[in-house]
VMD Tcl script that draws the C-alpha trace (Angstrom):
set ca {
  {17.56 -8.74 -20.15}
  {17.29 -11.49 -17.49}
  {21.18 -11.99 -17.44}
  {21.83 -8.33 -16.86}
  {19.17 -8.10 -14.20}
  {20.62 -11.08 -12.62}
  {24.07 -9.60 -12.36}
  {22.58 -6.40 -11.09}
  {20.69 -8.10 -8.35}
  {23.69 -10.01 -7.31}
  {25.75 -6.79 -7.21}
  {23.17 -5.01 -5.29}
  {23.01 -7.77 -2.89}
  {26.88 -8.20 -2.40}
  {27.35 -4.34 -2.23}
  {24.24 -3.65 -0.31}
  {25.87 -1.02 1.93}
  {27.35 0.83 -1.16}
  {23.97 0.80 -2.84}
  {22.04 1.94 0.17}
  {24.53 4.88 0.73}
  {24.30 5.95 -3.03}
  {20.37 6.04 -2.74}
  {20.76 7.87 0.74}
  {22.96 10.52 -0.97}
  {20.63 10.92 -3.84}
  {17.42 11.29 -1.86}
  {19.08 13.76 0.56}
  {20.40 15.84 -2.29}
  {17.04 15.87 -4.06}
  {15.30 16.84 -1.06}
  {17.78 19.69 -0.33}
  {17.32 20.75 -4.13}
  {13.58 20.65 -3.54}
  {13.90 22.98 -0.50}
  {16.17 25.25 -2.33}
  {14.73 25.52 -5.86}
  {11.18 24.16 -5.52}
  {8.76 26.65 -7.19}
  {4.85 26.78 -7.15}
  {2.35 24.73 -9.20}
  {-0.27 26.43 -11.47}
  {-4.10 26.18 -11.69}
  {-4.23 27.67 -15.22}
  {-4.82 25.74 -18.26}
  {-3.90 26.99 -22.00}
  {-3.01 25.52 -25.51}
  {-0.78 27.65 -27.67}
  {-2.06 28.14 -31.02}
  {-5.77 28.08 -30.28}
  {-7.87 31.26 -31.16}
  {-8.67 32.18 -27.45}
  {-4.81 31.69 -26.62}
  {-3.56 33.81 -29.58}
  {-5.92 36.69 -28.61}
  {-4.80 36.63 -25.01}
  {-1.09 36.65 -26.21}
  {-1.94 39.68 -28.43}
  {-3.57 41.34 -25.47}
  {-0.28 41.36 -23.48}
  {1.17 43.72 -26.22}
  {-2.00 45.69 -27.27}
  {-3.90 46.04 -23.94}
  {-1.67 44.96 -21.23}
  {-4.20 45.84 -18.56}
  {-6.65 43.29 -19.99}
  {-4.41 40.52 -20.31}
  {-3.84 40.10 -16.50}
  {-5.90 37.91 -14.51}
  {-9.61 39.08 -13.78}
  {-11.52 38.15 -10.53}
  {-14.74 39.04 -9.03}
  {-15.49 39.80 -5.42}
  {-19.16 38.82 -4.65}
  {-20.89 41.23 -1.94}
  {-24.21 40.58 -0.64}
  {-26.37 42.48 1.60}
  {-28.25 40.56 4.47}
  {-32.11 39.83 4.32}
  {-34.26 42.93 4.60}
  {-31.49 45.42 3.20}
  {-29.92 46.23 -0.04}
  {-26.43 47.38 -1.27}
  {-27.78 50.97 -1.38}
  {-28.50 51.29 2.39}
  {-25.89 53.83 3.84}
  {-24.22 51.10 6.28}
  {-24.05 48.49 3.52}
  {-22.73 50.95 1.04}
  {-19.96 52.09 3.26}
  {-19.10 48.45 3.80}
  {-18.87 47.90 0.10}
  {-16.64 51.06 -0.39}
  {-14.28 49.71 2.24}
  {-14.09 46.31 0.47}
  {-13.36 47.99 -2.82}
  {-10.76 50.12 -1.20}
  {-9.08 47.04 0.37}
  {-9.23 44.98 -2.78}
  {-7.35 47.87 -4.66}
  {-4.51 47.58 -2.11}
  {-3.96 43.95 -2.82}
  {-0.55 43.38 -4.42}
  {-0.40 43.53 -8.18}
  {-3.94 44.81 -8.44}
  {-4.28 47.58 -10.91}
  {-8.01 48.23 -10.54}
  {-10.98 47.51 -8.42}
  {-14.40 48.58 -9.72}
  {-17.16 49.07 -7.28}
  {-20.55 47.67 -8.34}
  {-22.36 51.00 -8.39}
  {-19.94 52.24 -11.13}
  {-20.08 49.15 -13.22}
  {-23.91 48.82 -12.59}
  {-23.27 45.18 -11.62}
  {-26.04 44.89 -9.14}
  {-28.68 42.20 -9.07}
  {-32.33 43.26 -9.84}
  {-33.25 42.97 -6.16}
  {-30.29 45.23 -5.06}
  {-28.87 42.67 -2.57}
  {-25.89 41.27 -4.66}
  {-23.17 43.11 -6.48}
  {-19.92 42.15 -8.16}
  {-16.69 44.07 -7.53}
  {-14.53 43.71 -10.81}
  {-10.80 43.31 -9.52}
  {-8.04 43.40 -12.55}
  {-4.63 42.14 -11.89}
  {-1.24 43.21 -13.63}
  {-0.28 39.67 -14.39}
  {-2.00 36.38 -15.40}
  {-3.14 34.07 -12.58}
  {-0.32 31.61 -12.91}
  {2.24 34.46 -12.50}
  {0.92 36.16 -9.51}
  {2.87 36.13 -6.21}
  {1.90 34.34 -3.06}
  {1.13 37.80 -1.47}
  {-1.34 38.50 -4.20}
  {-3.22 35.41 -4.01}
  {-3.32 35.49 -0.12}
  {-4.11 38.89 0.01}
  {-7.04 38.58 -2.39}
  {-8.41 35.34 -0.70}
  {-8.02 37.29 2.44}
  {-10.84 39.77 1.39}
  {-13.29 37.20 3.01}
  {-12.28 38.37 6.25}
  {-14.16 41.61 5.61}
  {-17.45 39.98 6.03}
  {-19.52 41.53 8.85}
  {-23.16 41.53 9.75}
  {-23.83 44.19 7.17}
  {-22.16 42.57 4.16}
  {-20.96 39.13 3.10}
  {-17.83 39.25 1.07}
  {-16.62 36.24 -1.15}
  {-13.70 36.47 -3.35}
  {-14.13 34.32 -6.44}
  {-12.55 33.24 -9.57}
  {-9.35 31.37 -10.67}
  {-7.07 33.51 -8.45}
  {-8.37 31.78 -5.29}
  {-8.18 28.26 -6.91}
  {-6.48 26.30 -4.07}
  {-3.76 23.68 -4.61}
  {-5.02 20.39 -3.61}
  {-3.40 19.08 -0.14}
  {-2.67 15.81 1.18}
  {-4.12 14.87 4.61}
  {-4.97 12.24 6.98}
  {-7.48 10.72 4.65}
  {-5.11 9.60 1.87}
  {-2.98 8.04 4.53}
  {-5.73 5.45 5.02}
  {-5.00 4.04 1.53}
  {-1.36 3.60 2.44}
  {-2.30 1.95 5.91}
  {-4.75 -0.58 4.07}
  {-1.74 -1.23 1.67}
  {0.33 -2.09 4.70}
  {-2.27 -4.44 6.05}
  {-2.41 -6.36 2.75}
  {1.34 -6.77 2.80}
  {1.30 -7.98 6.38}
  {-1.42 -10.48 5.32}
  {0.23 -11.55 2.03}
  {3.70 -12.07 3.47}
  {2.83 -13.14 6.92}
  {5.92 -11.11 8.07}
  {6.20 -7.63 9.48}
  {9.83 -7.32 8.18}
  {8.72 -8.24 4.79}
  {5.92 -5.89 4.60}
  {7.70 -3.03 6.37}
  {10.57 -3.36 4.01}
  {8.47 -3.39 0.81}
  {6.56 -0.28 2.14}
  {9.86 1.54 3.02}
  {11.54 1.00 -0.33}
  {8.24 2.39 -1.95}
  {8.08 5.36 0.11}
  {11.79 6.24 -0.45}
  {11.10 5.99 -4.20}
  {8.23 8.22 -3.91}
  {10.20 10.63 -1.88}
  {13.06 10.89 -4.43}
  {10.57 11.16 -7.32}
  {8.51 13.89 -5.60}
  {11.62 15.84 -4.66}
  {12.74 15.83 -8.20}
  {9.35 17.09 -9.39}
  {9.36 20.04 -7.10}
  {12.83 20.90 -8.27}
  {11.35 20.92 -11.88}
  {8.68 23.37 -10.82}
  {11.37 26.03 -10.55}
  {12.09 25.86 -14.37}
  {8.65 25.14 -15.85}
  {4.87 25.21 -15.22}
  {3.61 22.12 -13.50}
  {-0.14 21.68 -13.01}
  {-1.42 21.45 -9.20}
  {-2.64 18.18 -10.19}
  {0.74 16.89 -11.25}
  {2.22 16.32 -7.87}
  {-0.76 14.48 -6.56}
  {-1.07 12.26 -9.66}
  {2.65 11.44 -9.19}
  {2.24 10.79 -5.58}
  {-0.79 8.36 -6.02}
  {0.84 6.41 -9.01}
  {4.29 6.40 -7.31}
  {3.02 4.87 -4.17}
  {0.99 2.34 -6.00}
  {3.45 1.08 -8.51}
  {6.28 1.33 -5.94}
  {4.69 -0.85 -3.56}
  {3.59 -3.38 -6.33}
  {6.93 -3.64 -7.95}
  {8.50 -4.29 -4.69}
  {5.80 -6.69 -3.83}
  {6.47 -8.72 -7.21}
  {10.18 -9.11 -6.68}
  {9.94 -9.81 -2.93}
  {7.33 -12.53 -3.42}
  {9.37 -14.25 -5.84}
  {12.39 -14.16 -3.53}
  {10.20 -15.50 -0.43}
  {8.98 -18.38 -2.62}
  {12.48 -19.46 -3.61}
  {13.75 -19.03 -0.21}
  {10.91 -21.28 1.13}
  {12.16 -23.84 -1.48}
  {15.62 -23.92 0.22}
  {17.37 -21.75 -2.31}
  {20.51 -19.67 -1.13}
  {19.50 -16.09 -0.26}
  {22.11 -14.48 -2.64}
  {21.16 -16.67 -5.64}
  {17.46 -16.25 -4.69}
  {17.67 -12.43 -4.68}
  {19.44 -12.48 -7.99}
  {17.11 -14.65 -9.73}
  {14.09 -12.88 -8.29}
  {15.63 -9.71 -9.76}
  {16.20 -11.59 -13.04}
  {12.69 -13.10 -13.43}
  {10.28 -10.81 -11.47}
  {12.53 -7.80 -12.09}
  {12.30 -8.36 -15.78}
  {8.54 -8.22 -15.46}
  {8.83 -4.98 -13.40}
  {11.19 -3.44 -15.78}
  {8.89 -4.25 -18.68}
  {5.66 -3.29 -16.91}
  {7.47 -0.04 -15.53}
  {8.49 0.92 -19.12}
  {5.01 0.43 -20.53}
  {3.79 2.92 -17.64}
  {6.62 5.36 -18.51}
  {6.10 5.18 -22.19}
  {2.29 5.56 -21.93}
  {2.61 8.63 -19.65}
  {5.43 10.23 -21.56}
  {3.39 9.65 -24.60}
  {0.88 12.22 -23.38}
  {3.31 14.87 -25.05}
  {1.98 13.68 -28.45}
  {-1.32 15.52 -27.63}
  {0.31 18.83 -27.80}
  {-0.94 20.23 -24.50}
  {1.94 21.73 -22.46}
  {0.14 21.30 -19.04}
  {-0.67 17.54 -19.82}
  {2.80 16.87 -21.04}
  {4.26 18.28 -17.90}
  {1.85 16.32 -15.88}
  {2.69 12.99 -17.77}
  {6.38 13.39 -17.48}
  {6.13 14.20 -13.88}
  {4.22 11.05 -13.23}
  {6.44 9.13 -15.60}
  {9.58 10.10 -13.66}
  {8.11 9.04 -10.30}
  {7.39 5.73 -11.94}
  {10.83 5.27 -13.41}
  {12.10 6.08 -9.88}
  {10.17 3.32 -8.49}
  {11.73 0.76 -11.04}
  {15.11 1.92 -10.31}
  {14.56 1.50 -6.62}
  {12.92 -2.09 -7.08}
  {15.86 -3.23 -9.10}
  {18.66 -1.87 -6.97}
  {17.76 -0.66 -3.47}
  {15.23 -3.65 -2.79}
  {17.89 -6.25 -3.45}
  {20.22 -4.42 -1.10}
  {17.55 -4.28 1.53}
  {16.57 -8.01 1.15}
  {20.36 -8.56 1.81}
  {20.16 -6.65 5.09}
  {16.99 -8.73 6.38}
  {18.22 -12.09 5.21}
  {15.57 -14.79 5.74}
  {13.51 -12.60 8.04}
  {11.29 -11.83 5.13}
  {9.93 -15.33 5.60}
  {7.43 -16.15 8.46}
  {9.10 -17.40 11.57}
  {7.90 -21.20 11.07}
  {9.77 -21.22 7.64}
  {13.10 -19.55 8.83}
  {14.79 -22.62 10.40}
  {13.85 -25.18 7.90}
  {12.32 -23.54 4.75}
  {12.06 -26.61 2.54}
  {10.52 -28.61 5.14}
  {7.38 -27.02 5.01}
  {5.28 -28.39 1.89}
  {3.55 -25.60 -0.04}
  {-0.24 -25.69 -0.06}
  {-2.41 -25.19 -3.11}
  {-4.10 -21.76 -2.94}
  {-7.19 -20.30 -4.18}
  {-5.55 -19.30 -7.37}
  {-5.38 -22.89 -8.60}
  {-9.04 -23.48 -7.82}
  {-10.06 -20.44 -9.51}
  {-7.93 -21.30 -12.61}
  {-9.74 -24.63 -12.82}
  {-12.96 -23.14 -12.41}
  {-12.29 -20.48 -15.14}
  {-10.84 -22.93 -17.64}
  {-13.77 -25.37 -16.98}
  {-16.51 -22.84 -17.73}
  {-14.59 -20.77 -20.26}
  {-17.11 -20.24 -22.83}
  {-19.96 -18.82 -20.47}
  {-17.45 -16.69 -18.45}
  {-15.98 -15.06 -21.66}
  {-19.53 -14.36 -22.91}
  {-20.58 -12.95 -19.56}
  {-17.40 -11.05 -18.99}
  {-17.63 -9.30 -22.48}
  {-21.37 -8.60 -22.22}
  {-21.20 -7.24 -18.59}
  {-18.30 -4.92 -19.38}
  {-19.99 -3.78 -22.57}
  {-22.99 -2.74 -20.45}
  {-20.90 -0.94 -17.96}
  {-19.40 0.97 -20.77}
  {-22.73 2.32 -22.22}
  {-22.87 5.70 -20.12}
  {-19.38 6.48 -21.88}
  {-21.03 7.51 -24.96}
  {-22.56 10.48 -23.23}
  {-19.10 11.74 -21.82}
  {-18.71 15.58 -21.74}
  {-15.62 17.23 -21.34}
  {-14.90 20.72 -19.83}
  {-12.29 22.34 -17.65}
  {-13.09 22.76 -13.99}
  {-14.88 25.99 -12.93}
  {-16.46 27.37 -9.82}
  {-19.47 25.00 -9.92}
  {-17.13 21.96 -9.70}
  {-15.18 23.39 -6.78}
  {-15.50 21.77 -3.38}
  {-18.66 22.79 -1.48}
  {-18.04 25.64 0.96}
  {-14.82 26.95 -0.90}
  {-14.64 30.71 -1.86}
  {-14.84 29.53 -5.46}
  {-17.91 27.74 -5.10}
  {-19.89 30.09 -2.72}
  {-18.78 32.94 -5.22}
  {-20.13 30.93 -7.97}
  {-23.32 30.10 -6.34}
  {-24.00 33.49 -5.26}
  {-23.40 34.96 -8.73}
  {-25.62 32.40 -10.36}
  {-28.52 32.95 -8.07}
  {-28.23 36.77 -8.58}
  {-27.22 37.04 -12.12}
  {-27.59 33.66 -13.98}
  {-24.90 31.15 -14.24}
  {-23.64 32.77 -17.50}
  {-22.31 35.80 -15.44}
  {-19.66 33.52 -13.91}
  {-18.22 32.84 -17.44}
  {-18.43 35.90 -19.76}
  {-16.90 35.82 -23.20}
  {-14.51 38.47 -24.40}
  {-14.61 39.44 -28.11}
  {-11.20 40.97 -29.20}
  {-11.68 43.40 -32.34}
  {-8.40 44.59 -33.82}
  {-7.53 46.44 -36.90}
  {-4.97 49.04 -38.30}
  {-7.64 51.81 -37.89}
  {-9.44 52.89 -34.76}
  {-12.54 53.85 -36.92}
  {-12.62 50.58 -38.47}
  {-12.25 48.87 -35.13}
  {-15.07 51.00 -33.86}
  {-17.25 49.94 -36.60}
  {-16.69 46.41 -36.28}
  {-17.68 46.70 -32.57}
  {-21.06 48.18 -33.68}
  {-21.68 45.33 -36.22}
  {-20.76 42.53 -33.42}
  {-23.18 44.35 -31.19}
  {-25.85 44.42 -33.67}
  {-25.51 40.49 -34.42}
  {-24.42 38.73 -31.13}
  {-27.35 39.58 -28.91}
  {-29.75 37.73 -31.32}
  {-27.85 34.60 -30.87}
  {-29.30 31.72 -28.62}
  {-28.11 31.66 -25.04}
  {-26.82 35.34 -24.90}
  {-28.30 37.69 -22.17}
  {-26.27 40.66 -22.92}
  {-23.34 42.20 -24.99}
  {-21.62 45.37 -24.29}
  {-18.29 47.26 -24.99}
  {-15.59 46.69 -22.55}
  {-12.32 48.29 -22.98}
  {-10.02 49.72 -25.68}
  {-6.35 50.27 -26.25}
  {-5.00 53.82 -25.95}
  {-4.84 54.05 -29.74}
  {-8.28 52.61 -30.22}
  {-7.02 49.89 -32.73}
  {-7.86 47.06 -30.22}
  {-11.34 47.09 -28.61}
  {-13.02 44.52 -26.41}
  {-16.66 43.58 -25.87}
  {-18.10 41.28 -23.17}
  {-20.82 38.71 -24.00}
  {-22.71 37.34 -20.88}
  {-24.24 33.85 -21.64}
  {-27.29 32.52 -20.08}
  {-25.76 29.04 -19.23}
  {-22.81 28.24 -17.07}
  {-19.20 28.22 -18.38}
  {-18.91 24.30 -18.44}
  {-22.32 23.79 -20.08}
  {-22.89 22.53 -23.48}
  {-24.83 25.41 -24.52}
  {-22.11 27.94 -23.65}
  {-19.71 25.68 -25.76}
  {-22.17 25.97 -28.58}
  {-22.43 29.77 -28.12}
  {-18.59 30.06 -28.39}
  {-18.78 28.23 -31.80}
  {-21.89 30.37 -32.78}
  {-20.22 33.70 -31.99}
  {-17.14 32.75 -33.88}
  {-19.21 31.81 -36.99}
  {-21.15 34.85 -36.71}
  {-18.35 37.50 -36.36}
  {-15.81 35.69 -38.68}
  {-17.40 37.12 -42.04}
  {-17.05 40.61 -40.61}
  {-13.29 40.65 -40.34}
  {-12.11 42.23 -43.56}
  {-9.22 44.33 -44.90}
  {-6.66 42.83 -42.30}
  {-8.89 43.13 -39.32}
  {-9.24 40.17 -36.72}
  {-12.16 39.37 -34.34}
  {-11.43 36.72 -31.72}
  {-13.37 35.24 -28.95}
  {-11.42 34.52 -25.88}
  {-11.64 34.70 -22.04}
  {-11.45 31.87 -19.45}
  {-14.55 30.26 -20.82}
  {-13.45 30.33 -24.52}
  {-10.05 28.98 -23.43}
  {-11.78 26.19 -21.50}
  {-13.83 25.21 -24.55}
  {-10.68 25.24 -26.73}
  {-8.75 23.15 -24.43}
  {-11.63 20.57 -24.04}
  {-12.00 20.48 -27.88}
  {-8.43 19.95 -28.42}
  {-8.36 17.11 -25.78}
  {-11.52 15.40 -27.27}
  {-9.90 15.42 -30.47}
  {-6.75 13.95 -29.35}
  {-8.40 11.08 -27.21}
  {-9.14 8.60 -29.98}
  {-5.44 9.30 -31.39}
  {-4.05 8.59 -28.10}
  {-6.27 5.53 -27.61}
  {-4.93 4.14 -30.94}
  {-1.40 5.00 -29.92}
  {-1.93 2.99 -26.58}
  {-3.69 0.02 -28.20}
  {-0.88 -0.17 -30.86}
  {1.83 0.09 -28.24}
  {0.21 -2.49 -26.09}
  {0.12 -4.92 -29.06}
  {3.79 -4.44 -30.13}
  {5.28 -4.49 -26.32}
  {3.25 -7.74 -25.88}
  {4.39 -9.28 -29.06}
  {7.88 -8.42 -28.30}
  {7.50 -9.86 -24.62}
  {5.50 -13.22 -25.31}
  {6.44 -13.84 -28.86}
  {2.92 -14.51 -29.87}
  {0.19 -12.87 -32.11}
  {-3.04 -13.91 -30.28}
  {-1.92 -13.32 -26.86}
  {-1.09 -9.52 -27.51}
  {-4.36 -9.16 -29.46}
  {-6.22 -10.67 -26.51}
  {-4.47 -8.44 -23.99}
  {-5.08 -5.46 -26.01}
  {-9.06 -6.10 -26.44}
  {-8.91 -6.69 -22.77}
  {-7.56 -3.18 -22.13}
  {-10.19 -1.78 -24.37}
  {-12.89 -3.56 -22.42}
  {-11.31 -2.15 -19.02}
  {-11.13 1.45 -20.50}
  {-14.81 1.36 -21.65}
  {-16.22 -0.03 -18.44}
  {-14.09 2.50 -16.39}
  {-15.12 5.54 -18.30}
  {-18.76 4.28 -18.27}
  {-18.94 3.87 -14.46}
  {-17.04 7.18 -13.97}
  {-19.37 9.20 -16.09}
  {-22.56 7.66 -14.52}
  {-21.29 8.76 -10.96}
  {-19.37 12.10 -11.73}
  {-21.44 13.42 -14.78}
  {-24.93 11.69 -14.50}
  {-24.91 11.77 -10.74}
  {-25.80 8.04 -9.87}
  {-24.58 7.37 -6.25}
  {-22.92 10.87 -6.47}
  {-23.59 11.65 -2.76}
  {-22.01 8.43 -1.71}
  {-18.71 9.76 -2.97}
  {-18.99 13.39 -1.85}
  {-20.13 14.79 -5.20}
  {-22.80 17.59 -4.56}
  {-22.76 18.94 -8.17}
  {-22.23 16.39 -10.95}
  {-21.12 17.85 -14.19}
  {-18.77 17.24 -17.16}
  {-15.85 15.19 -16.85}
  {-12.56 17.25 -16.39}
  {-11.16 17.61 -19.99}
  {-7.80 15.76 -19.33}
  {-9.13 12.94 -17.10}
  {-9.89 10.35 -19.88}
  {-6.49 10.62 -21.36}
  {-4.56 10.59 -18.02}
  {-6.79 7.64 -17.07}
  {-6.04 5.96 -20.23}
  {-2.29 6.15 -20.05}
  {-2.18 4.97 -16.33}
  {-4.38 2.22 -16.69}
  {-2.64 0.94 -19.79}
  {0.53 0.73 -17.79}
  {-1.25 -1.02 -14.77}
  {-2.96 -3.48 -17.04}
  {0.43 -4.45 -18.58}
  {1.54 -4.97 -15.02}
  {-0.89 -7.78 -14.44}
  {-0.92 -9.20 -18.01}
  {3.00 -9.72 -17.80}
  {2.99 -11.05 -14.35}
  {0.32 -13.77 -15.01}
  {0.85 -14.49 -18.61}
  {4.85 -14.55 -18.29}
  {4.26 -17.43 -15.72}
  {1.64 -19.25 -18.04}
  {4.24 -19.12 -20.84}
  {7.22 -20.30 -18.60}
  {5.04 -23.42 -17.72}
  {4.08 -23.98 -21.35}
  {7.54 -23.79 -22.74}
  {8.68 -26.26 -20.06}
  {6.32 -28.83 -21.64}
  {3.01 -28.33 -19.84}
  {-0.23 -28.46 -22.21}
  {-2.00 -25.34 -22.71}
  {-4.87 -25.41 -20.14}
  {-2.69 -26.95 -17.13}
  {-0.09 -24.50 -17.91}
  {-2.78 -21.81 -17.67}
  {-4.06 -23.10 -14.36}
  {-0.40 -23.36 -13.05}
  {0.45 -19.81 -14.23}
  {-2.76 -18.32 -12.62}
  {-2.27 -20.37 -9.58}
  {1.15 -19.05 -8.82}
  {0.42 -15.33 -9.85}
  {-2.98 -14.99 -8.40}
  {-1.91 -14.25 -4.68}
  {0.48 -11.63 -5.65}
  {-1.77 -10.07 -8.41}
  {-4.53 -10.06 -5.92}
  {-2.50 -8.29 -3.35}
  {-1.15 -5.93 -5.83}
  {-4.45 -4.96 -7.11}
  {-5.81 -4.61 -3.46}
  {-2.81 -2.32 -2.78}
  {-3.21 -0.02 -5.78}
  {-6.94 0.21 -5.43}
  {-6.54 1.19 -1.67}
  {-4.03 3.75 -2.49}
  {-6.08 5.25 -5.26}
  {-9.32 5.05 -3.21}
  {-7.55 7.23 -0.49}
  {-7.77 10.07 -2.94}
  {-11.39 9.84 -3.42}
  {-11.69 11.18 0.01}
  {-9.86 14.56 -1.16}
  {-12.16 17.52 -1.52}
  {-10.74 18.62 -4.90}
  {-13.11 17.36 -7.47}
  {-10.31 16.64 -10.14}
  {-8.28 14.55 -7.57}
  {-11.33 12.80 -6.41}
  {-12.40 11.77 -10.23}
  {-8.81 10.60 -10.89}
  {-8.79 8.47 -7.68}
  {-12.25 7.04 -8.26}
  {-11.34 6.15 -11.86}
  {-8.17 4.50 -11.21}
  {-9.64 2.49 -8.27}
  {-12.46 1.08 -10.51}
  {-10.06 0.51 -13.53}
  {-7.66 -1.46 -11.39}
  {-10.41 -3.74 -10.01}
  {-11.95 -4.17 -13.16}
  {-8.70 -5.05 -15.08}
  {-7.08 -7.13 -12.25}
  {-10.11 -9.36 -11.27}
  {-12.35 -9.40 -14.26}
  {-9.98 -9.00 -17.18}
  {-6.70 -10.50 -16.06}
  {-7.59 -13.20 -13.71}
  {-11.00 -14.15 -15.28}
  {-11.06 -13.43 -18.93}
  {-7.41 -13.89 -19.76}
  {-7.16 -17.54 -18.44}
  {-10.61 -18.46 -19.97}
  {-9.46 -17.00 -23.34}
  {-5.92 -18.71 -23.14}
  {-7.57 -22.03 -22.42}
  {-9.86 -21.63 -25.38}
  {-7.15 -20.87 -27.66}
  {-5.00 -23.68 -26.40}
  {-1.49 -24.13 -28.18}
  {-2.57 -21.53 -30.93}
  {-2.18 -18.93 -28.27}
  {1.55 -19.30 -28.49}
  {1.66 -19.54 -32.35}
  {4.30 -17.15 -33.83}
  {5.41 -17.18 -37.46}
  {8.88 -18.35 -37.86}
  {9.80 -15.34 -40.15}
  {8.81 -13.07 -37.28}
  {10.34 -15.15 -34.87}
  {13.83 -14.56 -36.53}
  {13.57 -10.73 -36.50}
  {12.06 -10.22 -33.04}
  {14.68 -9.66 -30.39}
  {14.20 -11.92 -27.54}
  {13.72 -9.83 -24.17}
  {13.43 -12.84 -22.07}
  {11.15 -11.53 -19.34}
  {10.62 -15.10 -17.88}
  {14.26 -15.84 -17.37}
  {14.31 -18.67 -19.63}
  {18.03 -18.15 -20.38}
  {18.99 -18.57 -16.62}
  {19.88 -22.16 -15.58}
  {21.87 -22.84 -12.30}
  {24.13 -25.69 -12.03}
  {26.11 -26.59 -8.89}
  {27.33 -23.20 -8.59}
  {25.59 -19.71 -9.09}
  {28.32 -18.70 -11.66}
  {27.83 -21.99 -13.83}
  {24.97 -20.71 -15.85}
  {24.53 -21.21 -19.63}
  {21.99 -19.84 -22.19}
  {19.30 -22.44 -23.06}
  {17.16 -22.37 -26.25}
  {13.74 -22.91 -25.62}
  {12.28 -22.15 -28.97}
}
mol new
graphics top color blue
foreach p $ca { graphics top sphere $p radius 0.5 }
foreach p [lrange $ca 0 end-1] q [lrange $ca 1 end] { graphics top cylinder $p $q radius 0.2 }
display resetview
């Protein structure tokens, strides 16, 4: 691999104008395609094959009117008045009429007809039925529905709620803070505005290309509204880091007096090998989300993986070309005229390496115990899909949810729908009565009532109002209890299914919870195999994999403590702690796996390089950490800064992802990779690099350290060197 990347780096340097032109054409073409074909993202979640989804799919044929999106407009009279007052009632009627005129609305039912009025008479619910599911509604429909809030007057508060007003998270000035901090870290690390600017520019170009490609894909398949944000934050972070790895290696070689062209080629071969390997692990981990069998999660993972792949390609081709354009200006001014004349100084990484290897036993013990304690809250982690309760404070979704919960109880925000279907209308009617006789006695049920029926009467619906909110554990248990209660009633070919947004959320969360340990095993196994291939060692991959498990456990524990249990929640703008978003653990696991491999490869590859060149195990560990600490520190701070910028986003899903990834990166880089890893390597000594001979013979040599490169008098005169 090193030889191939060496030739690629040299070609990109020598043909820099051609390479830059090709990338310019690609980016422009993708940009035009995104503008011409870019579709919209979706906020809906479903898993084909679950009971709730099968019932919804059947309703599209049996009862089309009930298969479309349902929404609720909350209306509330001012203090001292009720909805029955003439002026207020007239305002309610005008609101119902306006809601009925929203595009794709087939019915708007006033609260007086549906009797959806609170006991105090001040709050009512206007039921709005759309012809299509929420993710298929036109922009005119969603904007028209959301615009109903403009009907609020002194006589009536009008708040549209439900999934139809689920807003797509937007990127604003707050997220730019992370990029600014990353730029400052680059300037401090490089001591050169040119080097920092070039590194940031190539990363931004990679993200631009990746995001444009993603928006083209939205024209052909559903992509979650979280997908582009995830791809953006990950693309920015890894794009900057990958460029940093290669640029820093090139700068150190230039500072030692190496020819610029040879330096670019060798940096692409060595640091570029680590970038390619680390990037491949991220891509595989994210694309591996498809094994979970959840369509929206698969699309999200592939979108992020494609952006990371673009960042890798940019780092291996466009970056060497850019380094050719800037020449020795990547160095600070004092090093440009006589690079080799300035003796390198021993940095903090060497001193930290000596400290860690000297006190390795207590450091390993404290590290494992400390991370284990941080992981304790993870055992109480609950998963649920987002609902109005988790929406941003002040949003229409959140205000409507709170008003409904205050007037009718939190369960009114997430009613369950029971679908009864048979080949005989009388049998369906009898089953409905049997369900109505049994369900109200179940725990956590406020009411159960008939809802609608198909024209032939064979398909009939019931509505169940829980006491608890849609994302509560009690409602999840209720869904299971209702299913267990009604299942024995379905005989002679009849079916009874529980569906609705709340039931869909319960099914999705259960599916993802069941997939979490499987995906963890996949990631752990993949981690071990990839590192075995990279380092030709048994204990090094085992140590790295266990370190990743510690990172994940501590990250989940801290995230649960803040977002679910509410510790320090207000500090991060969380006003209503609740269950973790169902897909958050799997997404974080995939991303952190790839990032952990970044740091592992960059540090340990340098340790191995020193070891195979003759240094004893502990000095090799100190040397490897000393050379890699500065770059890994900068890379971790950059990633953490970019991710932390997304904590300031109002959307709770993006906020949680940004927080979890920030914590995970800091833990993995500074506690696991730069502290526990060198301590354990020092403890293991030569045994860390033991590799059975039979396994050595059948394992391909990927050569991520560039061992096969040896430069003689001329760059072209290189030969393969056997170091084993």
